[in-house]
C-alpha positions as CSV (number, residue, x, y, z in Angstrom):
1,M,-2.8,48.6,-13.1
2,W,-4.5,45.4,-14.5
3,R,-4.3,42.0,-14.1
4,S,-5.0,38.9,-16.0
5,C,-8.2,36.9,-14.6
6,L,-8.4,33.5,-15.3
7,R,-12.5,32.1,-15.6
8,L,-14.1,28.7,-15.6
9,R,-17.0,28.6,-17.8
10,G,-18.3,25.6,-19.0
11,G,-15.7,23.3,-18.5
12,G,-13.6,25.7,-20.7
13,R,-11.4,28.5,-19.7
14,H,-11.2,32.1,-21.0
15,L,-8.1,34.7,-20.3
16,L,-9.8,38.0,-19.7
17,N,-8.1,41.3,-18.7
18,C,-9.8,42.3,-16.0
19,P,-9.3,45.9,-13.5
20,R,-7.3,45.5,-10.2
21,G,-10.0,46.8,-8.2
22,G,-12.8,45.7,-10.6
23,L,-13.2,42.1,-8.5
24,T,-12.1,43.8,-5.1
25,A,-15.4,46.1,-5.4
26,S,-17.8,43.6,-4.7
27,E,-15.9,43.5,-0.6
28,G,-17.2,47.4,0.3
29,P,-15.1,50.5,0.2
30,G,-13.1,51.3,3.5
31,P,-11.3,49.5,5.9
32,K,-12.1,46.1,6.9
33,P,-12.6,44.9,10.5
34,P,-9.9,42.1,11.2
35,A,-11.5,38.8,10.1
36,R,-11.9,36.3,13.2
37,A,-10.2,33.0,13.4
38,R,-12.5,30.0,12.7
39,A,-11.7,26.7,13.6
40,Y,-10.0,24.2,11.4
41,A,-12.2,22.0,10.1
42,P,-14.0,21.2,7.1
43,P,-17.3,22.9,6.7
44,A,-20.7,20.6,6.3
45,E,-22.5,20.3,2.8
46,R,-24.0,23.2,1.8
47,K,-26.1,25.1,-1.3
48,R,-23.5,26.1,-4.0
49,F,-24.1,29.9,-3.7
50,Y,-21.9,31.0,-6.6
51,Q,-22.0,30.9,-10.4
52,N,-18.6,31.2,-11.4
53,V,-15.3,31.1,-10.7
54,S,-12.4,32.6,-12.2
55,I,-8.2,33.1,-11.2
56,T,-6.7,36.6,-10.6
57,Q,-2.8,37.1,-9.5
58,G,-2.2,39.2,-6.8
59,E,1.0,40.1,-5.4
60,G,1.4,37.3,-3.4
61,G,0.3,34.3,-5.8
62,F,-3.0,33.2,-7.2
63,E,-6.2,33.8,-5.8
64,I,-9.3,32.0,-6.5
65,N,-12.8,34.1,-7.0
66,L,-16.1,32.8,-6.7
67,D,-18.1,35.2,-8.4
68,H,-17.0,38.7,-6.5
69,R,-16.0,37.1,-3.4
70,K,-12.5,36.2,-2.5
71,L,-11.8,32.6,-1.2
72,R,-10.7,32.1,2.4
73,T,-9.4,29.5,3.8
74,P,-11.0,28.0,7.3
75,Q,-9.3,30.6,9.6
76,A,-10.4,33.2,7.3
77,K,-6.8,33.6,5.3
78,L,-6.8,35.2,2.1
79,F,-6.5,31.9,-0.1
80,T,-3.7,32.2,-2.1
81,V,-1.4,29.8,-3.8
82,P,2.1,29.8,-5.4
83,S,1.6,28.5,-8.9
84,E,-1.1,29.2,-11.7
85,A,-1.2,25.1,-12.1
86,L,-2.4,24.6,-9.0
87,A,-5.0,27.3,-8.7
88,V,-6.5,26.1,-11.7
89,A,-6.9,22.5,-10.0
90,V,-8.9,24.3,-7.2
91,A,-10.7,26.3,-9.0
92,T,-11.9,23.3,-11.5
93,E,-12.6,21.7,-8.1
94,W,-14.5,24.6,-7.2
95,D,-16.3,24.9,-10.2
96,S,-16.7,20.8,-10.7
97,Q,-19.5,21.3,-7.3
98,Q,-23.0,21.0,-8.7
99,D,-26.1,22.1,-5.8
100,T,-23.8,21.4,-3.1
101,I,-21.1,21.8,-2.2
102,K,-19.1,18.5,-1.3
103,A,-15.7,19.9,0.9
104,Y,-15.1,16.4,1.1
105,T,-14.6,15.7,-2.8
106,M,-12.3,18.6,-2.6
107,H,-9.1,17.0,-1.9
108,L,-6.6,20.0,-3.6
109,T,-8.2,22.9,-1.5
110,T,-7.9,20.6,1.8
111,L,-4.4,20.6,1.0
112,C,-3.7,23.6,0.1
113,N,-6.2,25.1,3.5
114,T,-3.5,22.6,5.2
115,S,-1.0,24.7,3.8
116,L,-2.4,28.2,4.4
117,D,-3.4,27.6,8.1
118,N,-1.0,25.0,9.6
119,P,-3.7,24.0,11.8
120,T,-1.1,21.7,13.7
121,Q,1.8,24.2,13.5
122,R,4.0,21.6,11.7
123,G,7.6,23.0,10.2
124,K,9.6,21.9,7.5
125,D,11.6,19.5,9.7
126,Q,8.2,17.6,11.1
127,L,6.8,17.3,7.6
128,I,10.0,15.2,6.7
129,Q,9.7,13.2,9.4
130,A,6.0,12.1,9.4
131,A,6.7,10.8,5.4
132,A,9.7,9.8,6.6
133,K,8.7,7.1,9.7
134,F,6.7,5.6,6.9
135,L,10.1,3.5,5.8
136,D,9.9,1.5,8.4
137,T,6.7,0.5,7.7
138,D,6.7,0.8,3.6
139,T,3.5,-0.9,2.2
140,V,6.1,-3.0,-0.8
141,C,8.3,-4.0,2.2
142,Y,6.6,-6.5,4.2
143,R,5.8,-9.6,2.5
144,V,4.0,-13.2,3.1
145,E,4.9,-16.3,3.0
146,E,1.9,-17.8,2.2
147,P,-0.1,-18.3,0.1
148,E,2.6,-18.9,-3.0
149,T,0.3,-17.2,-5.2
150,L,0.0,-13.6,-3.6
151,V,3.9,-14.0,-2.8
152,E,4.4,-14.4,-6.5
153,L,2.7,-11.6,-7.1
154,Q,4.0,-9.5,-4.4
155,R,7.6,-10.2,-6.0
156,N,6.5,-9.9,-9.3
157,E,4.7,-6.3,-9.1
158,W,6.9,-5.2,-5.7
159,D,10.3,-5.9,-6.3
160,P,10.5,-3.7,-10.0
161,V,9.9,-1.0,-7.7
162,I,12.1,-1.3,-5.1
163,G,15.1,-2.0,-7.4
164,W,14.3,0.9,-9.2
165,A,14.2,2.9,-5.8
166,E,17.4,1.5,-5.0
167,R,19.1,2.7,-8.2
168,R,17.6,6.0,-8.7
169,Y,19.2,7.6,-5.2
170,G,21.9,4.5,-4.8
171,V,21.0,3.0,-1.2
172,K,19.6,-0.2,0.0
173,I,15.9,-0.9,0.9
174,G,14.9,-4.6,0.8
175,S,11.9,-6.3,1.8
176,S,11.0,-8.5,4.8
177,T,8.9,-11.3,5.1
178,S,9.1,-10.5,9.3
179,I,6.6,-8.8,11.3
180,M,8.9,-6.3,12.2
181,G,9.5,-5.5,8.8
182,P,12.6,-4.7,7.2
183,S,16.0,-3.0,8.2
184,I,16.4,0.3,6.9
185,P,20.3,1.2,7.0
186,A,21.2,4.8,8.3
187,R,22.2,5.9,5.1
188,T,18.7,5.3,3.2
189,R,17.4,7.2,5.5
190,E,19.4,9.9,5.7
191,V,19.7,10.0,1.6
192,L,15.7,9.8,1.4
193,V,15.2,13.0,4.3
194,S,18.1,14.9,2.3
195,H,16.0,14.4,-0.6
196,L,12.7,15.7,1.2
197,A,14.9,18.5,2.1
198,S,14.9,19.8,-1.3
199,Y,11.2,20.4,-1.7
200,N,9.3,23.2,-0.3
201,T,6.8,23.4,2.8
202,W,3.8,23.5,-0.1
203,A,5.2,20.6,-1.7
204,L,5.5,18.7,1.8
205,Q,2.3,18.7,2.8
206,G,1.3,17.3,-0.6
207,I,4.2,14.5,-0.5
208,E,3.0,13.9,3.5
209,F,-0.5,13.6,2.2
210,V,0.6,10.9,-0.5
211,V,3.2,8.9,2.0
212,S,0.0,8.6,4.2
213,Q,-2.2,7.0,1.6
214,L,-0.5,4.9,0.1
215,K,1.3,3.8,3.4
216,S,4.5,3.8,1.4
217,M,7.6,6.0,0.9
218,V,9.0,3.9,-2.1
219,L,5.8,4.3,-4.2
220,T,5.6,8.1,-3.3
221,L,8.6,8.4,-4.7
222,G,8.0,6.5,-7.7
223,L,5.0,9.0,-8.2
224,I,7.0,12.1,-8.2
225,D,9.6,11.3,-10.1
226,L,6.9,10.1,-13.1
227,H,8.1,6.1,-12.6
228,L,4.3,5.7,-11.9
229,T,0.8,6.7,-12.4
230,V,-1.2,7.8,-10.2
231,E,-3.5,4.3,-10.8
232,Q,-0.4,2.2,-11.1
233,A,0.8,3.6,-7.5
234,V,-2.8,3.1,-5.9
235,L,-3.0,-0.4,-7.3
236,L,0.2,-1.4,-6.0
237,S,-0.8,0.0,-2.8
238,R,-3.5,-2.1,-2.6
239,L,-2.3,-5.5,-3.8
240,E,-2.9,-7.6,-1.0
241,E,-6.5,-6.2,-0.7
242,T,-7.2,-6.8,-4.0
243,F,-5.6,-10.2,-4.4
244,Q,-8.3,-11.2,-1.3
245,E,-10.8,-9.9,-3.0
246,T,-10.6,-11.7,-6.0
247,R,-10.3,-14.9,-3.9
248,V,-13.7,-13.9,-1.7
249,R,-15.4,-13.3,-5.6
250,A,-13.6,-16.6,-6.8
251,L,-15.4,-18.6,-4.0
252,V,-18.5,-17.2,-4.0
253,R,-18.4,-18.1,-7.7
254,E,-17.6,-21.7,-6.9
255,D,-19.9,-22.2,-4.1
256,P,-22.9,-19.6,-3.9
257,T,-23.7,-20.5,-0.2
258,C,-20.6,-19.1,0.9
259,R,-22.3,-16.0,-0.3
260,R,-22.6,-13.1,2.8
261,A,-21.2,-9.9,4.0
262,T,-17.8,-10.8,4.3
263,K,-15.3,-7.9,3.5
264,P,-11.1,-8.6,3.2
265,V,-9.2,-7.4,5.7
266,R,-6.3,-5.7,5.1
267,H,-3.3,-6.3,7.0
268,N,-1.7,-3.1,9.1
269,Y,1.9,-4.3,10.6
Protein backbone atom coordinates (compact mmCIF):
# COMPACT_ATOMS: atom_id res chain seq x y z
CA MET A 1 0.00 0.00 0.00
CA TRP A 2 1.10 3.55 -0.63
CA ARG A 3 0.25 6.89 0.81
CA SER A 4 1.31 10.40 -0.05
CA CYS A 5 4.09 11.99 1.94
CA LEU A 6 4.40 15.76 2.00
CA ARG A 7 7.92 16.85 2.91
CA LEU A 8 8.97 20.38 3.70
CA ARG A 9 12.37 21.25 2.31
CA GLY A 10 14.03 24.64 2.46
CA GLY A 11 10.71 26.45 2.78
CA GLY A 12 9.23 24.53 -0.17
CA ARG A 13 6.77 21.65 -0.39
CA HIS A 14 7.38 18.51 -2.42
CA LEU A 15 4.83 15.73 -2.75
CA LEU A 16 6.51 12.34 -2.66
CA ASN A 17 5.19 8.81 -2.89
CA CYS A 18 6.47 6.79 0.04
CA PRO A 19 5.71 3.17 0.94
CA ARG A 20 3.49 2.88 4.02
CA GLY A 21 6.11 0.93 5.92
CA GLY A 22 9.01 3.16 4.94
CA LEU A 23 8.43 5.90 7.48
CA THR A 24 7.52 3.63 10.38
CA ALA A 25 10.37 1.13 10.00
CA SER A 26 12.64 3.34 12.11
CA GLU A 27 10.35 2.74 15.07
CA GLY A 28 11.72 -0.78 15.28
CA PRO A 29 10.29 -4.23 14.53
CA GLY A 30 8.00 -6.18 16.80
CA PRO A 31 5.40 -5.10 19.34
CA LYS A 32 6.00 -1.95 21.33
CA PRO A 33 5.49 -1.60 25.08
CA PRO A 34 2.58 0.69 26.02
CA ALA A 35 3.69 4.32 26.28
CA ARG A 36 3.45 5.92 29.68
CA ALA A 37 1.32 9.03 29.93
CA ARG A 38 3.41 12.09 30.59
CA ALA A 39 2.51 15.25 32.42
CA TYR A 40 0.81 17.76 30.15
CA ALA A 41 3.22 20.70 30.17
CA PRO A 42 5.09 22.59 27.43
CA PRO A 43 8.63 21.21 27.18
CA ALA A 44 11.55 23.48 27.95
CA GLU A 45 13.69 24.77 25.12
CA ARG A 46 15.81 22.01 23.66
CA LYS A 47 18.22 21.48 20.82
CA ARG A 48 16.69 20.67 17.45
CA PHE A 49 17.15 16.93 16.93
CA TYR A 50 15.72 16.48 13.41
CA GLN A 51 16.61 17.58 9.89
CA ASN A 52 13.45 17.09 7.84
CA VAL A 53 9.75 17.54 8.53
CA SER A 54 7.17 15.64 6.50
CA ILE A 55 3.47 14.81 6.49
CA THR A 56 1.87 11.43 5.87
CA GLN A 57 -1.79 10.48 5.65
CA GLY A 58 -2.70 7.61 7.93
CA GLU A 59 -5.95 5.90 8.78
CA GLY A 60 -6.81 8.41 11.50
CA GLY A 61 -5.82 11.57 9.64
CA PHE A 62 -2.62 13.43 8.84
CA GLU A 63 0.56 12.74 10.82
CA ILE A 64 3.75 14.76 11.30
CA ASN A 65 7.16 13.12 10.91
CA LEU A 66 10.42 14.52 12.26
CA ASP A 67 12.91 12.63 10.09
CA HIS A 68 11.58 9.08 10.63
CA ARG A 69 10.02 9.71 14.01
CA LYS A 70 6.32 10.16 14.47
CA LEU A 71 5.39 13.31 16.37
CA ARG A 72 3.54 12.57 19.59
CA THR A 73 1.61 14.63 22.11
CA PRO A 74 2.80 15.35 25.68
CA GLN A 75 0.71 12.34 26.75
CA ALA A 76 2.45 10.13 24.15
CA LYS A 77 -0.52 9.87 21.77
CA LEU A 78 0.15 9.81 18.04
CA PHE A 79 -0.11 13.40 16.78
CA THR A 80 -2.88 13.19 14.16
CA VAL A 81 -4.91 16.08 12.75
CA PRO A 82 -8.08 15.92 10.63
CA SER A 83 -7.02 18.10 7.65
CA GLU A 84 -3.99 18.46 5.41
CA ALA A 85 -4.07 22.26 5.72
CA LEU A 86 -3.72 22.03 9.50
CA ALA A 87 -0.99 19.41 9.15
CA VAL A 88 0.97 21.69 6.79
CA ALA A 89 0.62 24.59 9.24
CA VAL A 90 1.87 22.47 12.16
CA ALA A 91 4.71 21.01 10.09
CA THR A 92 5.73 24.55 9.12
CA GLU A 93 5.98 25.47 12.81
CA TRP A 94 8.38 22.57 13.38
CA ASP A 95 10.32 23.23 10.19
CA SER A 96 10.73 26.90 11.17
CA GLN A 97 12.54 26.08 14.40
CA GLN A 98 16.21 26.94 14.27
CA ASP A 99 18.95 25.36 16.39
CA THR A 100 16.67 25.45 19.44
CA ILE A 101 13.09 24.21 19.60
CA LYS A 102 10.96 26.87 21.26
CA ALA A 103 7.61 25.29 22.04
CA TYR A 104 6.07 28.61 23.08
CA THR A 105 6.33 29.81 19.47
CA MET A 106 4.28 26.87 18.13
CA HIS A 107 0.73 27.87 18.95
CA LEU A 108 -1.01 25.52 16.51
CA THR A 109 1.00 22.57 17.80
CA THR A 110 -0.07 23.47 21.34
CA LEU A 111 -3.73 23.77 20.35
CA CYS A 112 -3.62 20.41 18.57
CA ASN A 113 -1.98 18.80 21.61
CA THR A 114 -4.80 20.21 23.74
CA SER A 115 -7.42 18.77 21.37
CA LEU A 116 -5.77 15.35 21.28
CA ASP A 117 -4.89 15.00 24.98
CA ASN A 118 -7.76 17.08 26.39
CA PRO A 119 -5.89 17.52 29.69
CA THR A 120 -8.78 19.34 31.38
CA GLN A 121 -11.31 16.77 30.14
CA ARG A 122 -13.62 19.37 28.63
CA GLY A 123 -16.40 18.24 26.33
CA LYS A 124 -18.09 20.16 23.53
CA ASP A 125 -20.67 21.81 25.80
CA GLN A 126 -17.97 23.02 28.19
CA LEU A 127 -15.95 24.53 25.35
CA ILE A 128 -19.04 26.35 24.09
CA GLN A 129 -19.85 27.74 27.52
CA ALA A 130 -16.22 28.81 28.06
CA ALA A 131 -16.40 30.86 24.86
CA ALA A 132 -19.93 32.16 25.41
CA LYS A 133 -19.14 33.54 28.88
CA PHE A 134 -17.12 36.33 27.23
CA LEU A 135 -20.39 37.79 25.95
CA ASP A 136 -20.90 39.29 29.40
CA THR A 137 -17.51 41.04 29.36
CA ASP A 138 -16.93 41.54 25.66
CA THR A 139 -14.21 44.11 24.99
CA VAL A 140 -16.14 45.96 22.28
CA CYS A 141 -19.25 46.30 24.46
CA TYR A 142 -17.52 48.21 27.28
CA ARG A 143 -17.30 51.94 26.61
CA VAL A 144 -15.67 54.86 28.39
CA GLU A 145 -17.35 58.19 29.12
CA GLU A 146 -14.17 60.22 28.68
CA PRO A 147 -11.95 61.46 27.15
CA GLU A 148 -14.09 62.41 24.19
CA THR A 149 -11.40 61.39 21.69
CA LEU A 150 -11.47 57.80 23.01
CA VAL A 151 -15.28 57.82 23.16
CA GLU A 152 -15.38 58.77 19.49
CA LEU A 153 -12.68 56.25 18.58
CA GLN A 154 -14.59 53.40 20.24
CA ARG A 155 -17.81 54.48 18.55
CA ASN A 156 -16.22 54.72 15.10
CA GLU A 157 -14.25 51.47 15.32
CA TRP A 158 -16.40 49.16 17.45
CA ASP A 159 -19.97 50.15 16.54
CA PRO A 160 -19.67 48.92 12.93
CA VAL A 161 -18.48 45.48 14.13
CA ILE A 162 -21.33 45.19 16.64
CA GLY A 163 -23.78 46.32 13.93
CA TRP A 164 -22.45 43.66 11.57
CA ALA A 165 -22.81 40.91 14.22
CA GLU A 166 -26.37 41.98 15.06
CA ARG A 167 -27.38 41.86 11.38
CA ARG A 168 -25.47 38.67 10.64
CA TYR A 169 -27.04 36.68 13.48
CA GLY A 170 -30.31 38.59 13.88
CA VAL A 171 -29.64 39.48 17.51
CA LYS A 172 -29.26 42.48 19.81
CA ILE A 173 -25.89 43.06 21.49
CA GLY A 174 -25.46 46.77 22.22
CA SER A 175 -22.88 48.48 24.42
CA SER A 176 -22.69 50.22 27.79
CA THR A 177 -20.58 52.62 29.85
CA SER A 178 -21.68 50.89 33.06
CA ILE A 179 -19.08 48.97 35.03
CA MET A 180 -21.57 46.09 34.97
CA GLY A 181 -21.43 46.00 31.20
CA PRO A 182 -24.29 45.61 28.74
CA SER A 183 -27.29 43.43 29.44
CA ILE A 184 -27.13 40.67 26.84
CA PRO A 185 -30.63 39.39 25.96
CA ALA A 186 -31.27 35.70 26.58
CA ARG A 187 -32.18 35.18 22.93
CA THR A 188 -28.82 36.58 21.81
CA ARG A 189 -27.02 34.09 24.00
CA GLU A 190 -29.19 31.23 22.73
CA VAL A 191 -28.58 32.11 19.08
CA LEU A 192 -24.82 32.43 19.46
CA VAL A 193 -24.52 29.27 21.57
CA SER A 194 -26.50 27.42 18.92
CA HIS A 195 -24.14 28.76 16.26
CA LEU A 196 -21.08 27.58 18.21
CA ALA A 197 -22.68 24.14 18.55
CA SER A 198 -22.43 23.75 14.76
CA TYR A 199 -18.63 23.41 15.07
CA ASN A 200 -16.76 20.25 16.03
CA THR A 201 -14.48 20.02 19.06
CA TRP A 202 -11.35 20.74 17.02
CA ALA A 203 -12.79 24.04 15.82
CA LEU A 204 -14.16 24.87 19.26
CA GLN A 205 -10.73 24.46 20.85
CA GLY A 206 -9.44 27.10 18.44
CA ILE A 207 -12.47 29.37 18.84
CA GLU A 208 -12.30 29.29 22.63
CA PHE A 209 -8.58 30.13 22.47
CA VAL A 210 -9.16 33.10 20.15
CA VAL A 211 -12.06 34.41 22.23
CA SER A 212 -9.92 34.28 25.38
CA GLN A 213 -7.06 36.11 23.66
CA LEU A 214 -9.21 38.85 22.13
CA LYS A 215 -11.52 38.97 25.17
CA SER A 216 -14.32 39.27 22.65
CA MET A 217 -16.90 36.94 21.19
CA VAL A 218 -17.97 39.62 18.70
CA LEU A 219 -14.48 40.06 17.24
CA THR A 220 -13.99 36.29 17.10
CA LEU A 221 -17.22 35.85 15.13
CA GLY A 222 -16.05 38.55 12.73
CA LEU A 223 -12.79 36.68 12.33
CA ILE A 224 -14.48 33.32 11.71
CA ASP A 225 -16.81 34.83 9.08
CA LEU A 226 -13.87 36.59 7.38
CA HIS A 227 -15.50 39.94 8.10
CA LEU A 228 -12.26 40.88 9.88
CA THR A 229 -8.65 39.95 9.23
CA VAL A 230 -6.48 38.69 12.06
CA GLU A 231 -4.65 42.02 12.14
CA GLN A 232 -7.90 43.98 12.32
CA ALA A 233 -9.29 41.80 15.12
CA VAL A 234 -6.13 42.19 17.21
CA LEU A 235 -5.96 45.95 16.68
CA LEU A 236 -9.63 46.35 17.61
CA SER A 237 -9.13 44.29 20.76
CA ARG A 238 -6.25 46.57 21.78
CA LEU A 239 -7.95 49.83 20.87
CA GLU A 240 -7.82 51.38 24.36
CA GLU A 241 -4.27 50.16 24.97
CA THR A 242 -3.08 51.64 21.71
CA PHE A 243 -4.85 54.92 22.48
CA GLN A 244 -3.13 55.15 25.87
CA GLU A 245 0.27 54.28 24.42
CA THR A 246 -0.12 57.00 21.79
CA ARG A 247 -1.02 59.56 24.46
CA VAL A 248 2.02 58.64 26.56
CA ARG A 249 4.35 58.96 23.58
CA ALA A 250 2.85 62.35 22.76
CA LEU A 251 3.37 63.55 26.34
CA VAL A 252 6.98 62.41 26.30
CA ARG A 253 7.63 64.27 23.04
CA GLU A 254 6.12 67.44 24.46
CA ASP A 255 7.89 67.22 27.82
CA PRO A 256 11.04 65.04 27.97
CA THR A 257 10.97 65.25 31.79
CA CYS A 258 7.94 62.95 31.65
CA ARG A 259 10.10 60.17 30.27
CA ARG A 260 9.93 57.28 32.67
CA ALA A 261 9.03 53.62 32.67
CA THR A 262 5.29 54.05 32.59
CA LYS A 263 3.21 51.26 31.16
CA PRO A 264 -0.33 52.10 30.02
CA VAL A 265 -2.92 50.14 31.96
CA ARG A 266 -5.63 48.25 30.17
CA HIS A 267 -8.99 48.15 31.91
CA ASN A 268 -10.05 44.62 32.83
CA TYR A 269 -13.65 44.78 33.86
